[in-house]
C-alpha positions as CSV (number, residue, x, y, z in Angstrom):
1,M,102.7,102.3,141.0
2,R,105.9,103.6,139.7
3,G,106.8,102.3,136.3
4,T,110.1,101.1,137.3
5,C,108.7,98.3,139.6
6,F,107.9,96.0,136.6
7,V,111.0,96.4,134.6
8,P,113.7,94.8,136.7
9,V,111.6,91.9,138.1
10,F,110.8,90.7,134.7
11,L,114.3,91.5,133.0
12,L,115.5,89.0,135.8
13,L,112.8,86.2,134.9
14,C,115.0,84.7,132.2
15,V,117.9,84.4,134.9
16,F,116.1,83.0,137.8
17,I,114.4,80.0,136.5
18,T,112.7,77.9,139.1
19,E,111.2,74.6,138.8
20,A,109.7,74.7,142.1
21,Q,106.4,72.9,142.6
22,I,104.1,75.2,145.1
23,T,102.2,73.0,147.4
24,L,100.1,73.5,150.5
25,P,101.6,72.9,154.0
26,D,101.0,69.2,155.1
27,S,98.5,70.0,157.6
28,L,96.4,71.8,154.9
29,Q,97.0,68.8,152.3
30,R,95.4,66.3,154.8
31,R,92.6,68.7,155.6
32,Y,91.6,69.3,151.8
33,A,92.7,65.7,150.5
34,T,89.2,64.6,149.6
35,V,87.8,67.9,148.6
36,K,86.7,68.6,145.2
37,K,89.0,70.9,143.4
38,D,86.6,73.8,142.0
39,S,85.7,77.1,142.2
40,A,84.6,76.9,145.9
41,F,87.7,75.2,147.0
42,I,89.4,78.4,145.4
43,D,87.4,80.6,147.1
44,N,87.9,78.9,150.6
45,L,91.7,78.8,150.2
46,N,91.7,82.9,149.3
47,E,89.6,83.3,152.4
48,L,92.1,81.2,154.5
49,A,95.2,83.0,153.0
50,T,93.3,86.4,154.0
51,A,93.0,85.2,157.6
52,Y,96.7,84.2,157.9
53,L,97.5,87.9,156.5
54,K,97.5,89.2,160.2
55,N,99.8,86.9,161.8
56,N,101.9,84.9,159.2
57,P,102.1,86.8,155.9
58,A,104.5,83.9,154.6
59,L,102.2,81.1,155.1
60,S,99.4,83.4,153.4
61,R,101.7,83.9,150.3
62,R,102.1,80.1,150.2
63,I,98.6,79.4,150.2
64,A,97.8,82.1,147.6
65,S,100.8,81.0,145.5
66,Y,99.1,77.7,145.3
67,T,95.6,79.1,144.4
68,T,97.2,81.1,141.6
69,A,98.7,77.9,140.1
70,L,95.4,75.9,140.5
71,A,92.7,78.7,139.4
72,P,93.9,79.2,135.8
73,E,93.5,75.3,135.4
74,L,89.9,75.8,136.5
75,K,89.3,78.7,134.2
76,Y,88.5,80.6,137.6
77,T,89.4,84.1,136.6
78,R,87.6,85.7,139.8
79,G,89.5,83.2,142.1
80,Y,93.1,83.6,140.2
81,A,92.5,87.4,140.6
82,R,91.6,87.4,144.4
83,A,94.7,85.1,144.9
84,L,97.0,87.5,143.1
85,T,95.6,90.4,145.4
86,V,96.4,88.4,148.5
87,L,99.8,87.5,147.2
88,G,100.3,91.4,147.1
89,N,98.8,92.0,150.5
90,S,101.2,89.4,151.9
91,Y,104.0,91.5,150.7
92,W,102.3,94.6,151.7
93,Y,102.1,93.4,155.2
94,E,106.1,92.7,155.2
95,G,106.6,96.3,153.8
96,V,108.0,95.1,150.5
97,Y,105.7,97.5,148.4
98,E,107.2,97.2,144.9
99,F,106.5,93.5,145.0
100,A,103.0,94.1,146.3
101,Q,102.4,96.7,143.6
102,N,103.3,93.8,141.2
103,Y,100.7,91.5,142.2
104,Y,98.0,94.2,142.6
105,M,98.6,95.2,139.0
106,L,98.3,91.7,137.9
107,A,94.9,91.3,139.7
108,A,93.5,94.6,138.2
109,R,94.1,93.2,134.7
110,Q,92.2,90.0,135.5
111,Y,89.4,92.0,137.1
112,Q,89.1,94.4,133.9
113,N,88.6,91.0,131.8
114,I,85.9,90.0,133.5
115,H,84.3,93.4,134.1
116,D,84.4,93.1,137.9
117,S,84.2,96.6,139.0
118,V,84.0,96.0,142.7
119,G,87.2,93.6,142.6
120,L,88.8,96.2,140.4
121,G,87.9,99.2,142.8
122,K,89.2,97.1,145.8
123,V,92.6,96.6,143.8
124,Y,92.8,100.4,142.8
125,N,92.3,101.1,146.6
126,N,95.4,99.0,147.4
127,I,97.5,100.3,144.4
128,G,96.7,103.8,145.8
129,E,98.0,102.6,149.1
130,V,101.0,101.7,147.4
131,N,101.6,105.0,145.7
132,K,101.2,106.6,149.2
133,R,104.1,104.8,150.5
134,F,106.2,105.8,147.3
135,G,105.3,109.3,148.1
136,E,103.2,109.7,144.8
137,F,100.6,111.9,146.2
138,E,98.6,112.7,142.7
139,K,98.7,108.9,141.6
140,S,97.4,107.9,145.0
141,L,94.5,110.2,145.0
142,D,93.7,109.4,141.6
143,Y,93.5,105.4,142.4
144,L,91.6,106.1,145.5
145,L,89.0,108.2,144.0
146,Q,88.6,105.8,141.1
147,S,88.2,103.0,143.6
148,I,85.2,105.2,145.1
149,N,83.6,105.4,141.8
150,L,83.7,101.7,141.0
151,R,82.4,100.5,143.9
152,K,79.4,102.9,144.5
153,G,77.2,101.3,147.2
154,D,79.8,98.6,148.7
155,S,80.0,98.3,152.2
156,T,84.0,98.4,152.4
157,I,84.2,102.0,151.0
158,A,84.6,103.4,154.5
159,L,88.0,102.3,154.4
160,T,88.8,103.9,151.2
161,L,87.5,107.3,152.4
162,Y,89.9,106.8,155.6
163,N,92.9,106.0,153.1
164,I,92.0,109.4,151.5
165,G,92.2,111.1,154.8
166,E,95.5,109.2,155.4
167,L,96.8,110.6,152.3
168,Y,96.0,114.1,153.3
169,I,97.8,113.3,156.7
170,V,101.0,112.5,154.9
171,A,100.6,115.6,152.9
172,E,100.2,117.6,156.2
173,Q,97.0,118.9,154.9
174,Y,95.1,118.1,158.3
175,E,91.9,120.0,157.8
176,K,91.4,118.0,154.8
177,A,92.1,115.0,156.1
178,M,89.8,115.1,159.1
179,Q,86.8,115.6,156.6
180,Y,87.2,112.4,154.8
181,I,88.3,110.8,158.1
182,Y,84.9,111.9,159.7
183,K,83.0,110.7,156.6
184,S,84.6,107.5,157.1
185,L,84.1,107.3,160.9
186,D,80.3,108.1,160.2
187,M,79.8,105.3,157.5
188,A,82.0,102.9,159.5
189,R,79.5,103.4,162.6
190,H,76.5,103.2,160.6
191,Q,77.8,99.8,159.4
192,R,79.4,98.6,162.3
193,D,82.9,98.5,160.6
194,E,85.1,98.1,163.9
195,R,88.2,97.9,161.7
196,S,87.6,101.2,159.9
197,I,86.6,102.7,163.0
198,T,89.9,101.9,164.7
199,Y,91.9,103.2,161.5
200,C,89.9,106.6,162.1
201,Y,91.0,106.6,165.9
202,W,94.6,105.9,165.0
203,S,94.8,108.6,162.2
204,M,93.1,111.1,164.6
205,A,95.8,110.5,166.9
206,R,98.5,110.9,164.6
207,I,96.6,114.2,163.4
208,K,96.4,115.5,167.3
209,S,100.1,114.5,167.7
210,A,101.4,116.4,164.6
211,E,99.6,119.5,166.3
212,G,101.2,119.1,169.5
213,N,98.3,118.0,171.2
214,F,99.7,114.9,173.0
215,K,97.2,114.4,175.4
216,D,94.4,113.7,172.8
217,A,96.7,112.0,170.8
218,L,97.3,109.5,173.6
219,T,93.8,109.1,174.2
220,Y,93.1,108.1,170.6
221,F,96.2,106.0,170.1
222,K,95.0,104.0,173.4
223,L,91.6,103.5,172.1
224,A,93.1,102.1,168.7
225,I,95.4,99.8,170.8
226,A,92.6,98.4,172.7
227,R,90.5,97.7,169.4
228,W,93.7,96.4,167.6
229,K,94.2,93.8,170.3
230,K,90.5,92.8,170.5
231,S,90.6,92.4,166.4
232,G,94.2,90.6,166.1
233,E,95.6,93.1,164.0
234,I,99.2,92.5,165.0
235,R,100.5,94.7,162.3
236,T,98.8,97.7,162.8
237,L,99.4,97.2,166.7
238,I,103.1,97.4,166.4
239,E,102.7,100.4,164.0
240,T,100.8,102.3,166.8
241,Y,103.3,101.2,169.4
242,H,105.6,102.7,167.2
243,D,103.6,105.7,166.8
244,I,102.7,106.2,170.8
245,A,106.3,105.5,171.7
246,G,107.4,108.6,169.5
247,V,104.6,110.7,171.4
248,Y,106.1,109.9,174.7
249,R,109.6,110.6,173.3
250,K,108.8,114.0,172.3
251,Q,107.3,114.4,176.0
252,N,110.8,113.1,177.0
253,Q,108.9,110.3,179.0
254,L,111.5,107.9,177.7
255,S,110.9,104.8,179.9
256,I,107.4,104.7,178.9
257,A,108.4,105.2,175.1
258,K,110.9,102.1,175.7
259,T,108.2,100.0,177.1
260,Y,106.1,100.5,174.1
261,L,109.0,99.9,171.7
262,D,109.7,96.7,173.7
263,E,106.2,95.5,173.1
264,A,106.6,96.2,169.2
265,F,109.8,94.3,169.1
266,A,108.2,91.1,171.0
267,L,105.3,91.4,168.7
268,G,107.7,91.5,165.9
269,Q,109.5,88.5,166.8
270,N,106.2,86.5,167.1
271,I,105.2,87.3,163.2
272,R,107.0,87.6,160.1
273,V,106.8,91.4,159.7
274,P,110.5,92.3,158.9
275,D,109.8,95.9,157.8
276,L,108.3,96.5,160.9
277,R,111.4,95.1,162.8
278,V,113.4,97.3,160.9
279,K,111.4,100.4,161.8
280,T,111.5,98.9,165.5
281,Y,115.5,99.3,165.4
282,L,115.1,102.8,163.9
283,E,112.8,104.0,166.9
284,Y,115.2,102.6,169.3
285,A,118.2,104.6,167.7
286,R,115.9,107.4,167.8
287,L,115.1,106.8,171.7
288,D,118.8,106.4,172.5
289,S,119.8,109.3,170.4
290,T,117.4,111.3,172.5
291,R,118.9,110.2,175.7
292,G,122.1,110.7,174.7
293,D,123.3,107.1,174.2
294,Y,124.8,107.2,171.1
295,K,126.7,104.1,171.1
296,S,123.9,102.1,171.3
297,A,122.0,104.3,168.7
298,L,124.4,103.5,166.4
299,K,124.0,100.0,167.0
300,F,120.5,100.1,166.4
301,L,121.1,101.8,163.4
302,S,123.6,99.3,162.2
303,L,120.9,96.6,162.6
304,H,118.4,98.5,161.1
305,N,120.3,98.9,157.8
306,T,121.4,95.3,157.8
307,L,118.5,94.0,158.3
308,K,116.6,96.1,155.6
309,D,118.9,94.9,153.0
310,S,118.7,91.4,153.8
311,V,115.0,91.3,154.1
312,Y,114.8,93.1,150.6
313,N,117.2,90.6,148.8
314,L,115.6,87.6,150.3
315,L,112.0,88.7,149.4
316,K,113.0,89.9,145.9
317,A,114.6,86.6,145.3
318,E,111.2,84.8,146.5
319,Q,109.2,87.1,144.6
320,I,111.2,86.5,141.3
321,A,110.5,83.0,141.7
322,R,106.8,83.2,142.3
323,V,106.2,85.6,139.7
324,Q,108.1,83.6,137.3
325,I,105.4,80.7,138.0
326,I,102.9,83.0,137.4
327,Y,104.5,84.5,134.2
328,E,104.8,80.8,133.1
329,T,101.3,79.9,133.9
330,E,99.9,83.0,132.1
331,R,102.3,82.3,128.9
332,N,101.0,78.9,128.8
333,E,97.3,79.9,129.2
334,R,98.0,82.3,126.2
335,E,99.6,79.8,124.2
336,N,96.8,77.3,124.6
337,E,94.2,80.1,124.0
338,Q,96.5,81.0,120.8
339,L,96.3,77.6,119.8
340,K,92.5,76.7,119.9
341,A,92.3,80.3,118.6
342,E,94.1,79.2,115.5
343,R,92.6,75.9,115.2
344,A,89.0,77.7,115.3
345,L,90.3,79.8,112.7
346,K,91.5,77.0,110.5
347,Q,88.2,75.3,111.0
348,Q,86.3,78.2,110.1
349,Q,88.2,78.9,107.1
350,L,87.5,75.3,106.0
351,N,83.8,75.5,106.8
352,S,83.8,78.7,104.7
353,K,85.5,77.4,101.6
354,E,83.2,74.2,101.7
355,G,80.4,76.7,102.1
356,L,81.6,78.8,99.3
357,I,82.0,75.7,96.8
358,A,78.4,74.8,97.5
359,A,77.2,78.2,97.2
360,I,79.1,78.4,93.8
361,S,77.7,75.0,92.7
362,C,74.1,76.3,93.7
363,G,74.8,79.5,92.2
364,L,76.0,77.8,88.9
365,I,72.5,75.8,88.6
366,L,70.7,78.7,89.3
367,V,72.3,80.7,86.6
368,L,71.7,77.9,84.1
369,L,68.0,77.9,85.0
370,L,67.8,81.5,85.2
371,A,69.6,81.9,81.7
372,T,66.9,79.5,80.2
373,V,63.7,81.1,81.7
374,L,65.5,84.5,80.3
375,F,66.1,83.1,76.8
376,R,62.3,82.2,76.7
377,Q,61.1,85.5,78.0
378,R,63.4,87.3,75.7
379,S,62.0,85.6,72.8
380,Q,58.5,86.8,74.1
381,I,59.5,90.0,75.3
382,L,60.9,90.6,71.5
383,K,57.6,89.8,70.1
384,V,56.0,91.9,72.7
385,N,58.3,94.7,71.9
386,Q,57.7,94.4,68.0
387,S,53.8,94.8,68.5
388,L,54.4,97.7,70.9
389,Q,56.8,99.3,68.3
390,E,54.1,98.8,65.5
391,K,51.5,100.5,67.8
392,N,53.9,103.2,68.6
393,D,54.3,103.9,64.9
394,K,50.5,104.2,64.4
395,I,49.9,106.2,67.6
396,H,53.0,108.5,66.3
397,F,51.5,108.9,62.7
398,Q,48.0,109.6,64.4
399,K,49.6,112.1,66.7
400,E,51.0,114.0,63.8
401,A,47.6,114.0,61.9
402,I,46.1,115.4,65.1
403,E,48.8,117.8,65.4
404,A,48.6,119.1,61.8
405,Q,44.8,119.2,62.3
406,A,44.8,121.0,65.4
407,I,47.4,123.9,63.7
408,T,44.8,123.8,60.8
409,M,42.1,124.6,63.1
410,I,44.3,127.2,65.0
411,K,44.7,129.1,61.9
412,L,41.0,128.7,60.9
413,N,40.4,130.1,64.3
414,E,42.4,132.9,63.8
415,E,41.2,133.9,60.7
416,L,37.6,133.5,61.9
417,Q,38.5,135.8,64.9
418,Q,40.0,138.2,62.2
419,L,37.1,138.2,59.9
420,N,34.7,138.4,63.0
421,K,36.7,141.8,63.7
422,T,36.5,142.9,59.9
423,L,33.0,142.0,59.7
424,E,32.0,144.2,62.8
425,N,33.9,147.1,61.0
426,R,32.3,146.6,57.7
427,I,28.9,146.2,59.1
428,E,29.4,149.5,60.9
429,E,30.6,151.2,57.8
430,R,27.6,149.8,55.7
431,S,25.4,151.1,58.7
432,Q,26.9,154.4,58.4
433,Q,26.4,154.4,54.5
434,L,22.8,153.2,54.8
435,K,22.3,156.0,57.5
436,L,23.6,158.8,55.0
437,Q,21.9,157.1,52.1
438,N,18.5,157.3,54.1
439,Q,19.2,160.7,54.9
440,K,19.9,161.7,51.1
441,L,16.6,159.9,50.2
442,A,14.8,161.6,52.9
443,E,16.2,164.9,51.5
444,Y,15.5,164.0,47.7
445,A,11.9,162.8,48.8
446,F,11.7,166.4,50.4
447,V,13.2,168.0,47.4
448,N,10.9,165.9,45.2
449,A,7.6,166.4,47.1
450,H,8.5,170.2,47.5
451,K,11.1,172.1,45.4
452,L,10.8,169.6,42.1
453,R,7.3,169.2,42.4
454,A,6.5,172.8,42.0
455,P,8.3,173.6,39.1
456,V,7.0,170.6,37.2
457,A,3.4,171.3,38.2
458,S,3.9,174.8,37.0
459,I,5.3,173.6,33.8
460,I,2.4,170.9,33.4
461,G,-0.2,173.7,34.1
462,L,1.2,176.1,31.4
463,I,1.5,173.5,29.1
464,Q,-2.3,172.7,29.4
465,L,-2.8,176.4,29.0
466,L,-1.1,176.4,25.7
467,N,-3.4,173.8,24.5
468,Q,-6.0,176.4,24.5
469,E,-6.5,178.9,22.2
470,L,-4.8,181.8,23.5
471,E,-3.8,185.0,21.9
472,Q,-0.3,185.5,21.0
473,G,0.6,187.8,23.8
474,E,-0.8,185.5,26.4
475,R,1.2,182.6,24.8
476,D,4.0,184.6,25.0
477,V,3.9,185.3,28.7
478,I,2.9,181.6,29.4
479,L,6.1,180.8,27.3
480,N,8.3,182.9,29.6
481,H,6.6,181.3,32.6
482,L,7.6,178.1,31.0
483,K,11.0,179.2,30.4
484,T,11.2,180.6,34.1
485,C,9.7,177.1,35.5
486,S,12.3,175.1,33.3
487,I,15.3,177.3,34.6
488,Q,13.9,176.5,38.3
489,L,13.7,172.7,37.4
490,D,17.0,172.8,36.1
491,S,18.4,174.7,39.1
492,V,16.5,171.9,41.3
493,I,17.9,169.0,39.3
494,Q,21.4,170.6,39.4
495,Q,21.1,170.9,43.3
496,I,19.8,167.2,43.5
497,S,22.8,165.9,41.1
498,R,25.3,167.5,43.3
499,N,23.8,166.1,46.5
500,L,24.1,162.8,44.9
501,A,27.6,163.3,43.4
502,S,28.8,164.4,47.1
503,D,27.5,161.6,48.4
504,T,29.1,159.2,45.6
505,D,32.2,161.0,46.6
506,E,32.1,160.5,50.1
């Protein structure tokens, strides 16, 4: 819906204050006098108001207005939303689309509040249709597609598919339009939805007419007319009469066109559909203009303009009064809900304070008990801590002694390892020395056994000879030998001394 539809209406609410009491017609009051006023009663009234839409939108609106006043008192939001939708439909049937849109938006808000996706989807279908009348193609398509998404599996979706097809007819995209109309027709036939089937025939006729195929257009129009008469759809029947009159006018069959316009005018007199009477005057003006009767055409144009303005102003005042009642009802409901919420909030705050005081008191008692327990435990803990500290000191001293012993053991171990290394070297050196000494002793024994013993033996032998009585010449020879042997002995002894000295030096 266009945003400008709400503003002027609600700005005028403060001026057009009404005290009117909405009541049911006398016949309905007598019928429902003993009926309990509950949700079932609301549903029954909404069904009745819907039934009157076809031939008496004003009565439908009166019943729906009564329902919109009663449903909020019973806290029946779904019934209230449906009544708002019927109110919108009543204005739709009279061609006052701005007012219809107003009620559809109010209904959509109620369906959203109760999370009724099917109800919301149906209202979105209606809002899309209003936007179609306003020429808002994108808005209309958006609402119609949302309607399909919200109502997946709903049996009335065929009509929404048709509405999308009709939208493409308005946009003169006939191929696209036929795709949706065929989908709608297949689904409607499967579900035996006669109303949607008839709508599809009607639109197929309009497409054929726009394409210049007047023969097929007339066939589909006549199929639609027969079905509208059977179902009692007076409004759409009048619109179909307008369309078929237009086809005959284009074919210059003006008398037949006038016959259908006369039928439309007569039906319009029987039901309150002022917007269609306005259109009927316009079609008369076009027909008279085609046959050259410009005086009559001007007369019908004048009637068209006058009726259009008077109808809009009358319905506008009526709609303002009714919206004022709805507005006041919703405002009272909001105020009541606000007061309840404030009272509940204050009670909650009081309960919270009382609970807080009780909690604080319990908390203080617990704190005192806890403080006593903690004080006793603290004394015990101090004793335990003192004992633990003494043990820790002993452990610390023992740890230090163990560490000192460990250090000493490490040093001794290092010295032992060093000593082991030195001892091995010394043993090896001693072994070498012993080996050399043994070698020298072996050499000395050899010298002693061989070289030293020979001169000694010679000297002993010569001395023994001297002890004998010898001549002087023999003594001199022996003495010379003694001298020689002594020199040899001395030489051997010096050699031994040298060898021993060299061993010592090494």
